[in-house]
ROMAR-757853 format. One record per residue (C-alpha): residue number from 1; residue in one letter; x, y, z. Coordinates in pm, whole numbers, always signed. Each point is the difference from the previous one (the first is absolute). Example, Ala and Ser with C-alpha at 12.3 -4.5 7.8 and 13.67 -1.06 7.14 Angstrom:
<pts>
+-----+----+--------+--------+--------+
!   i ! aa !      u !      v !      w !
+-----+----+--------+--------+--------+
!   1 !  a !  +1230 !   -450 !   +780 !
!   2 !  s !   +137 !   +344 !    -66 !
+-----+----+--------+--------+--------+
</pts>
This chain:
<pts>
+-----+----+--------+--------+--------+
!   i ! aa !      u !      v !      w !
+-----+----+--------+--------+--------+
!   1 !  m !  -7659 ! -17091 !   -176 !
!   2 !  k !   +309 !    +60 !   +217 !
!   3 !  i !   +142 !   -258 !   +239 !
!   4 !  l !   +296 !    +48 !   +235 !
!   5 !  h !   +192 !   -326 !    +55 !
!   6 !  t !   +205 !    -30 !   +321 !
!   7 !  s !   +114 !   -289 !   +217 !
!   8 !  d !   +226 !   -113 !   +283 !
!   9 !  w !    -46 !   +295 !   +233 !
!  10 !  h !   +143 !   -212 !   +285 !
!  11 !  l !   -125 !   +243 !   +263 !
!  12 !  g !   +197 !    -52 !   +321 !
!  13 !  r !   +320 !   -119 !   -162 !
!  14 !  s !   +338 !   +131 !   +112 !
!  15 !  l !   +335 !    +20 !   -179 !
!  16 !  h !   +282 !   -137 !   +216 !
!  17 !  q !   -213 !   +102 !   +302 !
!  18 !  a !    -50 !   +356 !   -130 !
!  19 !  d !   -361 !   +118 !    +42 !
!  20 !  l !   -163 !    +63 !   -339 !
!  21 !  t !   -327 !   +146 !   +129 !
!  22 !  p !    +77 !   +349 !   -141 !
!  23 !  a !    +66 !   -162 !   -339 !
!  24 !  f !   -335 !   -181 !    +12 !
!  25 !  q !   -180 !   +322 !    +88 !
!  26 !  l !   +172 !   +181 !   -288 !
!  27 !  w !   -108 !   -279 !   -236 !
!  28 !  i !   -362 !    +11 !   +115 !
!  29 !  d !    -11 !   +378 !    -45 !
!  30 !  h !   +143 !    -48 !   -349 !
!  31 !  v !   -264 !   -261 !    -93 !
!  32 !  v !   -280 !   +227 !   +121 !
!  33 !  d !   +140 !   +289 !   -203 !
!  34 !  t !    +42 !   -221 !   -310 !
!  35 !  v !   -355 !   -134 !    +21 !
!  36 !  r !   -135 !   +352 !    +32 !
!  37 !  a !   +217 !   +156 !   -272 !
!  38 !  h !    -67 !   -270 !   -261 !
!  39 !  e !   -364 !    -66 !    +96 !
!  40 !  v !    +74 !   -369 !    +45 !
!  41 !  d !   -305 !   -226 !    -16 !
!  42 !  a !   +151 !   -284 !   +206 !
!  43 !  l !   +311 !    -61 !   +209 !
!  44 !  l !   +137 !   -355 !     +3 !
!  45 !  i !   +223 !   -138 !   +278 !
!  46 !  s !   +123 !   -339 !   -122 !
!  47 !  g !    +87 !   -159 !   +333 !
!  48 !  d !   +237 !    +38 !   +296 !
!  49 !  v !   -179 !   +299 !   +145 !
!  50 !  y !   +176 !    -74 !   +329 !
!  51 !  d !   +347 !   -143 !    +54 !
!  52 !  t !   -116 !   -245 !   +264 !
!  53 !  s !   -311 !   -198 !    +84 !
!  54 !  t !    -18 !   +184 !   +336 !
!  55 !  p !    +58 !   +370 !    -73 !
!  56 !  s !    +21 !   +242 !   +291 !
!  57 !  g !   -297 !   +212 !    +99 !
!  58 !  s !   +165 !   +315 !   -131 !
!  59 !  i !    +59 !   -157 !   -342 !
!  60 !  v !   -359 !   -124 !    -21 !
!  61 !  e !   -113 !   +353 !    +85 !
!  62 !  l !   +230 !   +138 !   -272 !
!  63 !  f !   -165 !   -222 !   -262 !
!  64 !  s !   -347 !    +67 !   +135 !
!  65 !  t !    +56 !   +375 !    -34 !
!  66 !  a !   +137 !    -50 !   -351 !
!  67 !  l !   -312 !   -195 !   -102 !
!  68 !  r !   -228 !   +268 !   +140 !
!  69 !  r !   +177 !   +268 !   -205 !
!  70 !  l !    +18 !   -209 !   -316 !
!  71 !  t !   -356 !   -134 !     -1 !
!  72 !  e !   -126 !   +357 !     +6 !
!  73 !  l !   +164 !    +40 !   -342 !
!  74 !  t !    -12 !   -336 !   -176 !
!  75 !  t !    -72 !   -373 !    +20 !
!  76 !  v !   +270 !   -193 !   +187 !
!  77 !  i !    +54 !   -371 !    -72 !
!  78 !  a !   +259 !   -195 !   +202 !
!  79 !  i !    +98 !   -365 !    +26 !
!  80 !  s !   +197 !   -184 !   +265 !
!  81 !  g !   +360 !   -101 !    -72 !
!  82 !  n !   +227 !   -263 !   +147 !
!  83 !  h !   +105 !   +240 !   +278 !
!  84 !  d !   -356 !    +90 !    +98 !
!  85 !  s !   -236 !   -190 !   +224 !
!  86 !  a !   -291 !    -56 !   -235 !
!  87 !  q !   -237 !    -39 !   +294 !
!  88 !  r !   +107 !   +321 !   +172 !
!  89 !  l !    +27 !   +209 !   -316 !
!  90 !  g !   -341 !   -121 !   -115 !
!  91 !  f !   -174 !    +50 !   +334 !
!  92 !  g !   -329 !   +185 !    -54 !
!  93 !  a !    +39 !     -3 !   -380 !
!  94 !  d !   -371 !    -74 !    -44 !
!  95 !  l !    -83 !   +320 !   +186 !
!  96 !  f !   +219 !   +233 !   -207 !
!  97 !  k !   -159 !   +273 !   -208 !
!  98 !  d !    -22 !    -21 !   -379 !
!  99 !  s !   +328 !   +186 !    -48 !
! 100 !  l !   +208 !   -252 !   +199 !
! 101 !  h !    +56 !   -364 !    -93 !
! 102 !  i !   +252 !   -218 !   +184 !
! 103 !  r !    +10 !   -351 !   -144 !
! 104 !  t !   +172 !   -279 !   +194 !
! 105 !  k !   -198 !   -314 !    -97 !
! 106 !  s !   +111 !   -216 !   -291 !
! 107 !  v !   -353 !   -121 !    -74 !
! 108 !  d !   -109 !   +356 !    -82 !
! 109 !  c !   +247 !    +36 !   -289 !
! 110 !  g !   -274 !    -34 !   -258 !
! 111 !  i !   -211 !   +280 !   +147 !
! 112 !  p !   +108 !   +326 !   -164 !
! 113 !  v !     +5 !   +342 !   +162 !
! 114 !  p !   -176 !   +236 !   -243 !
! 115 !  v !   +169 !   +338 !    -38 !
! 116 !  y !   -205 !   +292 !   -126 !
! 117 !  t !   +109 !   +322 !   -163 !
! 118 !  k !    -77 !   +339 !   +150 !
! 119 !  n !   -317 !    +18 !   -214 !
! 120 !  g !   -124 !   -334 !   +133 !
! 121 !  t !    +68 !   -227 !   -298 !
! 122 !  l !   +172 !   -335 !    +44 !
! 123 !  g !   +366 !    +30 !    -96 !
! 124 !  a !   +180 !   -304 !   +139 !
! 125 !  l !    -40 !   -335 !   +171 !
! 126 !  v !   +275 !    -84 !   +248 !
! 127 !  y !    +58 !   -363 !   +101 !
! 128 !  p !   +205 !     -7 !   +322 !
! 129 !  i !   +207 !   -316 !    +64 !
! 130 !  p !   +159 !    +10 !   +348 !
! 131 !  y !   +322 !   -185 !    +70 !
! 132 !  l !    -78 !   -370 !    -46 !
! 133 !  d !   +179 !   -233 !   +238 !
! 134 !  p !    -16 !   -327 !   -196 !
! 135 !  y !    -60 !   -233 !   +294 !
! 136 !  m !   -245 !   +232 !   +174 !
! 137 !  e !   -210 !    +86 !   -305 !
! 138 !  k !     -5 !   -303 !   -230 !
! 139 !  n !   -302 !   -168 !   +164 !
! 140 !  a !   -204 !   +320 !    +22 !
! 141 !  l !    +69 !    +74 !   -366 !
! 142 !  a !    -89 !   -356 !   -101 !
! 143 !  h !   -333 !    +38 !   +178 !
! 144 !  a !    -61 !   +337 !   -170 !
! 145 !  l !    +67 !   -152 !   -342 !
! 146 !  e !   -249 !   -277 !    +74 !
! 147 !  q !   -260 !   +251 !   +118 !
! 148 !  h !    +33 !   +186 !   -330 !
! 149 !  a !    -10 !   -323 !   -205 !
! 150 !  i !   +345 !    +71 !   -140 !
! 151 !  m !   +135 !   -323 !   -148 !
! 152 !  l !   +371 !    -59 !    -42 !
! 153 !  p !   +191 !   -287 !   -169 !
! 154 !  n !   -144 !   -321 !   +142 !
! 155 !  e !   +139 !   -337 !    +91 !
! 156 !  e !    -83 !   -168 !   -330 !
! 157 !  e !   +254 !   +219 !   -179 !
! 158 !  g !   +272 !   -198 !   +171 !
! 159 !  a !   +269 !    +38 !   +258 !
! 160 !  s !   +248 !   +155 !   -242 !
! 161 !  k !   -224 !   +297 !    -62 !
! 162 !  r !    -68 !    +26 !   +371 !
! 163 !  h !   +370 !    +28 !    +75 !
! 164 !  n !    +48 !   +267 !   -268 !
! 165 !  s !   -292 !   +207 !   +120 !
! 166 !  p !     +1 !   +200 !   +323 !
! 167 !  i !   -355 !   -117 !    +68 !
! 168 !  s !   -133 !   -355 !    -17 !
! 169 !  h !   -340 !   -149 !    +67 !
! 170 !  k !    +58 !   -220 !   +306 !
! 171 !  a !   -217 !    +29 !   +306 !
! 172 !  p !   +122 !   +262 !   +252 !
! 173 !  e !    +75 !    -13 !   +369 !
! 174 !  h !   -320 !    +92 !   +179 !
! 175 !  n !   +150 !    +48 !   +344 !
! 176 !  r !   +218 !   +310 !    -36 !
! 177 !  t !   +243 !    -50 !   +285 !
! 178 !  p !   +375 !    +63 !    +36 !
! 179 !  e !    +51 !   -377 !    +14 !
! 180 !  n !   -173 !    -56 !   -333 !
! 181 !  n !   +190 !   +290 !   -157 !
! 182 !  k !   +333 !   -147 !   +113 !
! 183 !  a !    -98 !   -336 !   -141 !
! 184 !  s !    -39 !   +153 !   -344 !
! 185 !  t !   +361 !   +115 !    -32 !
! 186 !  p !    +75 !   -231 !   -299 !
! 187 !  e !   -239 !   +208 !   -211 !
! 188 !  c !   +271 !   +269 !    -32 !
! 189 !  t !   +180 !   -231 !   -243 !
! 190 !  g !   -307 !    -31 !   -221 !
! 191 !  i !    -86 !   -347 !   +134 !
! 192 !  v !   -355 !    -25 !   +128 !
! 193 !  a !     +2 !   -156 !   +347 !
! 194 !  e !   -292 !   -229 !    +78 !
! 195 !  n !   -232 !    +99 !   +283 !
! 196 !  p !    -80 !   -245 !   +278 !
! 197 !  p !   -334 !   -177 !    -63 !
! 198 !  s !   -145 !   +164 !   +310 !
! 199 !  v !    +10 !   +344 !   -157 !
! 200 !  m !   -104 !    -87 !   -355 !
! 201 !  a !   -357 !    +15 !   -119 !
! 202 !  e !    -98 !   -283 !   -233 !
! 203 !  n !    -46 !   +116 !   -360 !
! 204 !  n !   +108 !   +353 !    +98 !
! 205 !  t !    +63 !   +212 !   -310 !
! 206 !  q !   +134 !   +305 !   +182 !
! 207 !  p !   +315 !   +134 !   -171 !
! 208 !  r !   +320 !    -96 !   +175 !
! 209 !  i !   +252 !   +286 !    +29 !
! 210 !  q !   +365 !    -68 !    +69 !
! 211 !  g !   +192 !   +183 !   +272 !
! 212 !  n !   +205 !   +243 !   -206 !
! 213 !  h !    -28 !   +358 !   -121 !
! 214 !  p !    -86 !    -67 !   -367 !
! 215 !  s !   -286 !   -230 !   +102 !
! 216 !  v !   -174 !   +235 !   +241 !
! 217 !  m !    +48 !   +300 !   -230 !
! 218 !  k !   -151 !   -192 !   -293 !
! 219 !  a !   -296 !    -96 !   +216 !
! 220 !  a !    -57 !   +362 !   +102 !
! 221 !  l !    +24 !   +112 !   -362 !
! 222 !  e !   -256 !   -263 !   -102 !
! 223 !  l !   -249 !   +172 !   +231 !
! 224 !  i !    +81 !   +331 !   -167 !
! 225 !  k !    -31 !   -149 !   -348 !
! 226 !  k !   -344 !   -133 !    +92 !
! 227 !  d !   -116 !   +348 !   +100 !
! 228 !  c !   +150 !   +162 !   -311 !
! 229 !  e !   -198 !   -240 !   -219 !
! 230 !  e !   -325 !    -36 !   +193 !
! 231 !  g !    -10 !   +264 !   +271 !
! 232 !  e !   -231 !   +298 !    +42 !
! 233 !  f !   +232 !   +229 !   -198 !
! 234 !  s !   +117 !   -253 !   -261 !
! 235 !  g !   -116 !   +209 !   -294 !
! 236 !  e !   +146 !   +331 !   +119 !
! 237 !  n !   +286 !   +167 !   -189 !
! 238 !  v !   +194 !    +97 !   +312 !
! 239 !  a !   +346 !    -57 !   +141 !
! 240 !  r !    +42 !   -331 !   +180 !
! 241 !  i !   +284 !    +23 !   +249 !
! 242 !  v !   +143 !   -280 !   +213 !
! 243 !  m !   +185 !    +81 !   +322 !
! 244 !  a !   +238 !   -272 !   +120 !
! 245 !  h !   +273 !    -41 !   +259 !
! 246 !  a !   +237 !   -254 !   -151 !
! 247 !  f !   +340 !    -62 !   -157 !
! 248 !  v !    -59 !    -10 !   -376 !
! 249 !  t !   +257 !   -176 !   -217 !
! 250 !  g !   +265 !   +232 !   -141 !
! 251 !  a !    -17 !   +268 !   +268 !
! 252 !  q !   +309 !   +129 !   +183 !
! 253 !  s !     +2 !    -19 !   +381 !
! 254 !  s !   +206 !   +189 !   +259 !
! 255 !  e !   +131 !   -105 !   +341 !
! 256 !  s !   -292 !   +148 !   +195 !
! 257 !  e !   -286 !   -227 !   -114 !
! 258 !  r !    -97 !   -301 !   +207 !
! 259 !  d !    +43 !   -335 !   -175 !
! 260 !  i !   -338 !   -152 !    -92 !
! 261 !  s !   +124 !   -319 !   -166 !
! 262 !  v !   -191 !   -319 !    +76 !
! 263 !  g !   +156 !   -331 !    -90 !
! 264 !  g !   +267 !   +185 !   -197 !
! 265 !  i !   -258 !   +187 !   -209 !
! 266 !  d !    -31 !   +372 !    +65 !
! 267 !  n !   -135 !   +139 !   -326 !
! 268 !  v !   -298 !    -21 !   -229 !
! 269 !  p !    +18 !    +13 !   -381 !
! 270 !  s !   -109 !   +333 !   -144 !
! 271 !  s !   -195 !   -191 !   -267 !
! 272 !  l !   -259 !   -103 !   +260 !
! 273 !  f !   -142 !   +352 !    -16 !
! 274 !  r !   -106 !    -56 !   -361 !
! 275 !  l !   -282 !   -212 !   +149 !
! 276 !  g !    +54 !   -278 !   -250 !
! 277 !  d !    -12 !   +219 !   -311 !
! 278 !  t !   +244 !   -150 !   -252 !
! 279 !  e !    -48 !   +260 !   -273 !
! 280 !  g !     -2 !   +328 !   +192 !
! 281 !  v !    +64 !   +154 !   +341 !
! 282 !  g !   -342 !   -102 !   +132 !
! 283 !  p !   -266 !   +217 !   +163 !
! 284 !  l !   +221 !   +167 !   +263 !
! 285 !  s !   +113 !   +358 !    -54 !
! 286 !  y !   +272 !    +24 !   +266 !
! 287 !  i !   +161 !   -203 !   +281 !
! 288 !  a !    +86 !   +215 !   +305 !
! 289 !  l !   +269 !   -199 !   +179 !
! 290 !  g !   +145 !    +24 !   +348 !
! 291 !  h !   +274 !   -181 !   +196 !
! 292 !  l !   +319 !   +117 !   -173 !
! 293 !  h !   +141 !   +334 !   +111 !
! 294 !  s !   +158 !   +123 !   -324 !
! 295 !  p !   -241 !   +159 !   -249 !
! 296 !  q !     +8 !   -204 !   -320 !
! 297 !  k !   -196 !   -132 !   -294 !
! 298 !  v !    -28 !   -377 !    -30 !
! 299 !  g !   -155 !   -247 !   -237 !
! 300 !  v !    +76 !    -93 !   -359 !
! 301 !  k !   -156 !    +61 !   -339 !
! 302 !  g !   -357 !   -125 !     +3 !
! 303 !  d !    -60 !    +78 !   +369 !
! 304 !  p !   -229 !   +278 !   +120 !
! 305 !  p !   +189 !   +307 !   +128 !
! 306 !  m !   +138 !    -71 !   +348 !
! 307 !  r !   +222 !   +190 !   +237 !
! 308 !  y !   +135 !    +13 !   +353 !
! 309 !  s !    -47 !   +348 !   +141 !
! 310 !  g !   +273 !    -72 !   +257 !
! 311 !  s !    +19 !   +119 !   +358 !
! 312 !  p !    -26 !   +375 !    +67 !
! 313 !  i !   +308 !     +1 !   +225 !
! 314 !  a !   +341 !   -170 !    -29 !
! 315 !  f !    +20 !   -276 !   +259 !
! 316 !  s !   +355 !   -116 !    -76 !
! 317 !  f !   +322 !   +145 !   -137 !
! 318 !  t !    -46 !   -198 !   -322 !
! 319 !  e !   -315 !   +196 !    -89 !
! 320 !  t !   +159 !   +284 !   -194 !
! 321 !  v !   -265 !    +34 !   -275 !
! 322 !  q !   -228 !   +304 !    +27 !
! 323 !  k !   -319 !    -95 !   +186 !
! 324 !  s !   -329 !    +82 !   -168 !
! 325 !  s !   -367 !    -75 !    -43 !
! 326 !  a !   -167 !    -75 !   -333 !
! 327 !  l !   -278 !   +228 !   -125 !
! 328 !  l !   -206 !   -196 !   -254 !
! 329 !  t !   -240 !   +146 !   -254 !
! 330 !  f !   -261 !   -220 !   -168 !
! 331 !  d !   -230 !    +66 !   -295 !
! 332 !  g !   -267 !   -265 !    +14 !
! 333 !  s !   +186 !   -327 !    +51 !
! 334 !  q !   +331 !   +128 !   -137 !
! 335 !  l !   +294 !   +125 !   +205 !
! 336 !  t !    +99 !   +315 !   -189 !
! 337 !  d !   +265 !   +153 !   +226 !
! 338 !  t !   +225 !    -88 !   +292 !
! 339 !  t !   +172 !   +282 !   +187 !
! 340 !  l !   +249 !    -71 !   +277 !
! 341 !  i !    -32 !   +256 !   +277 !
! 342 !  p !   +320 !    +28 !   +209 !
! 343 !  a !    -47 !    -61 !   +371 !
! 344 !  p !   +131 !   +258 !   +246 !
! 345 !  v !   +328 !    -81 !   +176 !
! 346 !  w !    +25 !    +68 !   +372 !
! 347 !  r !   +365 !   -105 !    +25 !
! 348 !  p !   +194 !   -130 !   -300 !
! 349 !  i !   +177 !   -337 !    +14 !
! 350 !  r !   +373 !     +2 !    -73 !
! 351 !  t !   +289 !   -247 !    +10 !
! 352 !  i !   +344 !   +162 !    +28 !
! 353 !  e !   +310 !   -216 !    -36 !
! 354 !  g !   +369 !    +89 !    +12 !
! 355 !  t !   +280 !    +99 !   +234 !
! 356 !  l !    -97 !   +200 !   +305 !
! 357 !  e !   +169 !   +306 !   -149 !
! 358 !  s !   -201 !    -23 !   -322 !
! 359 !  i !   -323 !    -66 !   +189 !
! 360 !  l !    +50 !   +310 !   +216 !
! 361 !  d !    +80 !   +213 !   -305 !
! 362 !  a !   -214 !   +310 !    -42 !
! 363 !  k !   -161 !   -143 !   -315 !
! 364 !  n !   -191 !   -251 !   +214 !
! 365 !  q !   -148 !   +261 !   +231 !
! 366 !  a !   -294 !    +19 !   -240 !
! 367 !  y !   -107 !   -330 !   +160 !
! 368 !  r !    +26 !   +121 !   +359 !
! 369 !  d !   -376 !    -34 !    +53 !
! 370 !  a !    -33 !   -330 !   -188 !
! 371 !  f !    -52 !   -344 !   +144 !
! 372 !  a !   +351 !   -122 !    -76 !
! 373 !  r !   +179 !   -331 !    -21 !
! 374 !  i !   +374 !    +65 !    +44 !
! 375 !  i !   +265 !   -250 !   -110 !
! 376 !  v !   +356 !    +98 !   +103 !
! 377 !  t !   +280 !   -167 !   -198 !
! 378 !  d !   +327 !   +128 !   +153 !
! 379 !  s !   +281 !   -258 !    +15 !
! 380 !  s !    -27 !     +8 !   +381 !
! 381 !  r !   -295 !    +96 !   +215 !
! 382 !  p !    +13 !   +377 !    +71 !
! 383 !  p !    -17 !   +104 !   +368 !
! 384 !  h !   -324 !   +161 !   +124 !
! 385 !  l !   -176 !   -123 !   -315 !
! 386 !  i !   -359 !     -7 !   +130 !
! 387 !  p !     +2 !   +345 !   +169 !
! 388 !  l !   +159 !   +160 !   -307 !
! 389 !  i !   -262 !   -151 !   -230 !
! 390 !  h !   -292 !   +101 !   +223 !
! 391 !  q !   +136 !   +353 !    +27 !
! 392 !  a !     +4 !    +34 !   -379 !
! 393 !  f !   -316 !   -205 !    -64 !
! 394 !  p !   -240 !    +24 !   +297 !
! 395 !  h !   -248 !   -239 !   -169 !
! 396 !  a !   +248 !   -272 !    -95 !
! 397 !  l !   -180 !   -327 !    +72 !
! 398 !  d !   +251 !   -260 !   -113 !
! 399 !  i !   +377 !    +39 !    +43 !
! 400 !  h !   +245 !   -267 !   -119 !
! 401 !  y !   +376 !    -24 !     -3 !
! 402 !  r !   +134 !   -205 !   -287 !
! 403 !  s !   +370 !    +18 !    -77 !
! 404 !  s !   +113 !    +98 !   -348 !
! 405 !  t !   +120 !   -358 !    -49 !
! 406 !  q !   -344 !   -137 !    +90 !
! 407 !  a !   -167 !   +256 !   -225 !
! 408 !  h !   +230 !    -88 !   -289 !
! 409 !  m !    -45 !   -373 !    +40 !
! 410 !  a !   -378 !    +40 !    +32 !
! 411 !  s !     -4 !   +179 !   -336 !
! 412 !  i !   +169 !   -289 !   -182 !
! 413 !  n !   -228 !   -224 !   -203 !
! 414 !  p !   +144 !   -352 !    +36 !
! 415 !  s !   -184 !   -116 !   -311 !
! 416 !  i !   +228 !   +209 !   -227 !
! 417 !  y !   +333 !    -33 !   +186 !
! 418 !  n !   +238 !   -294 !    +33 !
! 419 !  p !    -18 !   -116 !   +365 !
! 420 !  l !   +381 !     -6 !    +17 !
! 421 !  d !    +13 !   +365 !   -110 !
! 422 !  i !   -252 !    +89 !   +271 !
! 423 !  i !   +214 !   -171 !   +265 !
! 424 !  m !   +312 !   +182 !   -120 !
! 425 !  d !   -189 !   +329 !     -5 !
! 426 !  f !   -117 !    -57 !   +355 !
! 427 !  m !   +351 !    -80 !   +123 !
! 428 !  k !   +129 !   +316 !   -168 !
! 429 !  e !   -270 !   +211 !   +166 !
! 430 !  t !    +58 !   -146 !   +346 !
! 431 !  g !   +381 !    -23 !    -24 !
! 432 !  g !    +57 !   +333 !   -166 !
! 433 !  r !   +230 !   -138 !   -274 !
! 434 !  n !     +3 !   -216 !   -310 !
! 435 !  l !    +84 !   -368 !    +42 !
! 436 !  t !   +345 !   -114 !   -107 !
! 437 !  p !    +31 !   -248 !   -289 !
! 438 !  e !    +83 !   -274 !   +251 !
! 439 !  e !   -309 !    +80 !   +208 !
! 440 !  k !   -219 !     +2 !   -311 !
! 441 !  e !   +138 !   -338 !   -105 !
! 442 !  l !    -62 !   -145 !   +346 !
! 443 !  l !   -353 !   +141 !     +7 !
! 444 !  s !    -66 !   -139 !   -346 !
! 445 !  c !   +119 !   -343 !   +109 !
! 446 !  v !   -222 !     +6 !   +308 !
! 447 !  w !   -297 !   +109 !   -209 !
! 448 !  d !    +57 !   -282 !   -249 !
! 449 !  n !     +7 !   -250 !   +285 !
! 450 !  v !   -323 !   +140 !   +142 !
! 451 !  k !   -171 !    -34 !   -336 !
! 452 !  a !   +125 !   -355 !    -32 !
! 453 !  g !   -133 !    -86 !   +344 !
! 454 !  e !   +345 !    -79 !   +136 !
! 455 !  e !   +124 !    +85 !   +349 !
+-----+----+--------+--------+--------+
</pts>
């Protein structure tokens, strides 16, 4: 069984207003070729298909064409991310053919997508978890847990356990309105806010889910655990894969992801994916993560294998790691191989820093066609700076002038230097000479007075 894990396509995104449509088309062609060459049984897109909740018509058409090409070759499973509009992305999902599954509803987390091999045997069960907005999804998930008779720690176990657990057993808000969601803000701190009597059912035993990321993710995983233990395929020796769009503890972010923190909490513990197993990794074979743009493994010893595939294209100048997708091979329920397949590069990303003379040196002409960020550090701003840069680098997107003094001072780590030495160094850089002994003594006296809080 072969699965191709991708995420964060961000179709429609630009880089400093540069159109990336050719890069998206190159990526789609690459995915089609990869699926065909490796006879991939399923393609996963772990959220953020689009860069915005209202993509343009041309971008929707681009994705539609990609799906048509891909579903002729393999099963495609996609979830909505925090950039997507779940409603728009999931429109018509019930009408899709067997080879296309777009999941955008939290309450469907426990319903697996069966993936079959080319000879028709069951090879994997994929559980898609779309991006879970804590305030928007907590009530729906609480209702789903109740419908499946999933019991969580109850009130008799005491308030202390309730505060330490992301899910408690209070009655939920039944009227899911923006006003009620706002009223529940204190839950982000782990304190369960009481509901007004008008919205509480007497003797209600529906699980109460707090408004933070660990709580809603745990609730979704409880639905998956229920299916693993009691579902139609519970006895099958097949791969069980969870797709999720979330920030898992220990992962490294870049500057191009949108902040998803709620109440100061933006991540979920990787241990949740063990599904409560305290002695092993649990029943899950692999966690296909989306949201972070750098490809990376996450999790700790005792967790099931989990990875961010990363975005296929660099969306900021900090994303210098090679982009890739993850080709996964399973034998029964075991992940036996992970191969990173490099993504094609339409235009490389490059930051070039130095004096104008060094930047225009012939050695940098290799980056003439790159999307470039240029930082000029001459002691004084060179004349005709912008035209000269654009002549040498037609695709330069970000041009900064930062004097050599500013560049030097920016490189100093104040935690390992005496502040007085930093001040003296700055005065030397700006004045062009060393301070005299008298000046150093005066500066030292002033600094001592500042530290003592004297005028």
